[in-house]
N, C-alpha and C positions, 0 to 999 in steps of 0.2 A: 294359140291366143292367152292371155292370158287376161284375168278379171279389170286388172288396170290397165290393159290396154281393149279392152272392149269397152269401157266406157271411160277411159282419159283419167291421168294420173293428176291433173292439175286443178281443179276447184277453186273458183272465187272466197273469199277468208272473210267474213266478214261479220258475222253477228254469232255468237256464244252461245251454244246451247245447253241446257239443264233438264234433263228429261227423268222421269221414273218411270215408271212399269214394274206391274205385276209380275210377270213371265216374259224370259229370253225373247218371244217369236214376236209377243206385242214389241218390244224394247226397238227390235232389227226392223221390223216392217213402219212404225210409225216415224222413227230416224231417219230412216231411207230418206224420207220425204226433203229434208235438209237437208242431202251431204251439198248438192252444186251451192248452196249459202253459208254453211257452218263446218267445210270439213278443217281437219280430219275430225273425224267422230269415232271414241271408243266406248265401243258395247260392253259394260263389265256389272261383275256382281260382289265383286269384293273390296278393296280397294281403287281408287280411280285418282287419275292425275287430274287435277283441280286447275289447270293454267291452260285447257283444250273443252271442247264440246266433247259433251258425255252423255251415255244415257244408260240407267243404271239400273237392273232387273234386282227388285228386293225380294223375286223366290215368294210372294203374301200370295199368290192365286187362292191356295188352298189351307192357307192358314185362318184363323177368327179374324174378329174386324179390329180388336184388340190389338192384336199382336202384328195387322199388314199398317193398322197404324203408327205405332211405334217402330216399324220398320223405317218407314215413311221419313216419323220427326229424326231419326236419329241419322238417316241420310245428309237429308237440310242440315243438322246441328253439322255436319263432316262436312259441307260443303260453304265455302265464304259466300256471301250473297253479291251478287253482281246485277247493278241494277240494271244494265245496260243488256244483260244477257235475258235468252227467249227461256220463261221458264213454263215447261208443258207437262199436266199432268198427266199419261194414258192412262186411257178407259178403254173396258176390253168392250166389245160390239156388241155384246149380248147382254152385257152389266152383271156379265159372273166377278167371283172374288167381293170384293167390300171396297166399292169406290166413291162410297160416302161416305165410311171414315177414315181413307184415303185423301181426299180433299179437304177436309176437314183439317188433318194432321199439316198438309202448306199454308192453309189459311192461319193456322194457328199462331204460324210462324210472326205472323203482323208482318209479313211485306208486302202485302198486294191490296188495292182500295179496289178492283173487279177481278171475278173469277166468270169465266166465258165457257160453259157448260156445253159441248155440243158433239154425242157420240156418233152421229151417223156417219156412214160408209157408205154410201150409195151403191158405187163400183162392186160391192158385193151383198145386195141387196138388203144393207142395212138404217133402217129411217129411224127419225123420231117424228111423232105426231100428236097433237095434243100433251106434249112433255112425256109423253111414252115410247120404250123404247121397240119398233120392232121390226122380226126378220120375214124374208122372202119363201114363202114355198110354194115355187110354182107360178100359179097367178096370181095366189091369196096371201095377204099379210095377216103374222103370228104375231101375238106381242110375247114378249119375253116379260118373266112374274116380277123382277125386280122395279121398283117405283123410285126411282132416283128423288126427284121429288122430298116422297115424304120420308125418304130414308134420310135426306140432310134436313128437313125440318124436326124428324125426331132428335137430331142431335145437336136441334137449337140456334138452325140456321134457317133465313129466311131465305124463300128461293121467287126471283119472279121470272113468268112464262113469258118467253119471247118468241117472235116470228119473223124470219126475213124479213128486212125492210124499216125493222126499230129502228128506232136510236140506241144501243149499249147502256147501260145503266150502269153506275155503281153498285159493289156488294154484289153478290152471285145471280146470273142467269143462265137459265135451262132455253134453247132453243132450239125450236120445229126445224125441221131442214130433210128434205128430200132429192134433191139434187146438188151435186155442184157445185152449179148456179149457189141455192141457196148457199152454201156453206160459201162460199166468196161471198156473198151480201154480207156473213156474220161475221168475217175479219173486219171486212171494210168498216163496218157500223163499230167497230171495236178497237179500230186505231184509227180511227176519223180524234179520239184524244186521247196525247199525248199522259198517260194514267197506266202506271205499278199494275199489272194486268197477271193471270195467271191463266194459261189454256188448258182448258181440259177434255179431251177427246181421242180418239184413233187417228187412224190415217187418214180420213177425209178429211176434217177438219188440219191436220197436220201441213194436207198438201195444198190445202187453199193457203194456207198461212206463208208458206216456201213461195206460192204464186205470185201474192203480193208482195214480198221478200224480191223476189225478182227472179226468182227460179227459174231455168228453161224446162218447159214440158218435159217429163219421164221418156229417158231411151229404152225402150224394151228389145232388150238383148234374151236370144232363148239359146243362146249355143254354149251349151255347158260340155266344159273341158270332162272327156273321156280319160280314164274311168270314171263313171258315175256310182258310189255306195250310197243307195238311200237306204234313212234307217225311220223307219215310221212305228212310235209307242201313241200316237194319235188314239182315243177310242170314238172318235166322233165317225160318224156313218156318211159323213163325206167323206173324210178320206179313204176309208173301205172302198168306197163306190171307183174313185179314183186309184187307186190300187186294181181292182179288180180289171177296168179299161187297159191296163197293160197286158195285160196278158201272160202270155212263157216269163218274160223279166222279174215278173212278182213273185217273193214266195214268203209262204209263214214258216217259217221255222220253230221246231220242236225246243231250242233254247240256245244260245251264243258262244258252241264249244268249237272243240279242234275240230271234229268233222264237218260241220257245218261251216267255219271258216275255209275249211280246204274245196267246200263247194262254191262257197260265194265267190272264194279268191278265184276258181274255175270257170266260175259267171263272166266275171270281170274280165278275163282275158279273153274268153271268144266272143262275147255280145259286147263289151264294154259298158252293162252295167249293171247292175243288180237291186230291186229295189226289198227291205226286208222288213215284215212283220213280226210280230211275236205270237206262238198262238198261246194267247189265254185264255183260262174256261169261263165260260158265257156265267155274269156271275158272280163274279171275283171282287172281293171288296176295293174302291178305288186306291187306296194308300199302298193294299197288295200289291194290286198290278202294277202299280208305278216301280214299287220298289225290284220288282222282278224284269222288270224293262229295263228298270239302271243297268241291275245286275249281269242280266245277258245280253246286253247289247255291249258292258265294260269287258266282258268277257270276250266278246266278239273281237271288237276292235283290237283288243290287246293281242290277237292272232296273226291281226293283217297288216299287210306293208299300209300306208297312204294314200287313200284315193287319190286323186288331183280333182273331183268334186264330191264333196259328202252333202246330200241332200234329206234335209230332217225336216217332219211335221212333228207338231207338236212341240210346247216351252220348254214342260219338263223333260223331255227328251234330249232335247239341246244341253237345255243345262247340266243335268247329269252327265252328258257325254263333255263337254268341256273339261268336267271335275275330273272324270277318271284322263283323260287326256294331259292332262295340268294343262288345261289352255290358259294364259293369262288373259285376253280379253279380246275380241274379235272387231278387227278394224271392219267399218262400214265402206262401202265400193258404189252402192246403188240399188237398182230394182230388175226384174227382168218386165214385171210388171206390179200393178197393182197388187200391195199385199204378201209381195213374192221378193225379200230384199237381198241382197249379194253380200258378203263381207265374207275376211279371209282370217284364218286362226293365226292367232300370234302368239307363240311360245310354244309348251310342251312337244307332245311326240308327234300331233297333228301339223307343227308350226306349217303354215304359208299355205295351208286345203285351203281352196275355195271352198264357202258352206254359202249353199241356196235351200233358206229357209221359209215355213208358212206354218200360221195357226193351223191347225188340226181342220177347225171348221170353216176355211176358208176353198172358195177357190169352183170351178163350173166341173165337172165330172174330166173332162177331157184335157184338165189344168197338166197334170205328169205325163200325159203323150204328147202337149205342146212342147213344153220345156224341153223333151228329151228328144223330141223330132221323130215320135214311132210311129211309125206304118203299117198297121199290125195287119194291111190286107197281105203284105207282102212278106211280113216275118224278120224286115230286116230295120234299119235305121232311116230316115229321108235324109 
């Protein structure tokens, strides 16, 4: 069964989406919330069609604040402004990257009267409390390092602190939210007046906004079409734990050479799945590690036949793979569960391959096992 058959090919087409993110997995998981109200959605990183819904990855996560702002401004300058479109600045749930500089670039376009900032994503343990972003660790909460209010004020913007239930003011408002109901209330307040609005948030706010536009509940489909090739470039401990939970179908490869490619091809033929990470030395500088991952995974995919499904964790990794495979864009189809979008590669060597992706920092320990229907007690797939 194809991804289109799983999710259904026909979508309501009413609201044009213009979304900009600083990494590819973020663009995918947030734009996926709008598939039923804005389809078709192309997720792009180069030239994009301007007559359809687009989620654009600037690739700015690891760049400087000035570079990130310039990339957003460049993208907006290339996109004719459509007042009826839904404009969305995707923010990382841990406020990584340069969210203040990117919001500033949007606002300097002069197209918006109101800016709603709500980065909470309760489903994945990310909340906003008293204007600060928190992540869940077991039963406790830890504040992230960034203070978005202070960062925006440093750039010359006034920020109004708001809680769910309050009216939405003009200008920038940063909203506390700890539940999906809180996000629904924020959207209701902001949509009460027909004011040109910039929405700034993660998949949590996007899902609330999609619900307000009549989107049906997310359809959870966990039947990935095999063979499934998993490539994991994220250095997040969350992803490492998820791979460890998968037992023998996960391997840490020393490189992406021909011998490893042959081994993985045999695993795919025998088991229907292979989850591959690279053995990166501890303490390797992040740019060096990213370059190594791109190079070695590039060698690997050039040696292999296209799988039915490509499973990827990490926005940089997915972006590098798309470049290596000469993929033109990703066509969004839906999501398996919140934070885990599904798309199809269009163009290039893996044209037509289903893609399931996630941020390296998302998900519980059993996420990959659940997606792959692994039953490790019997050593087989359920």
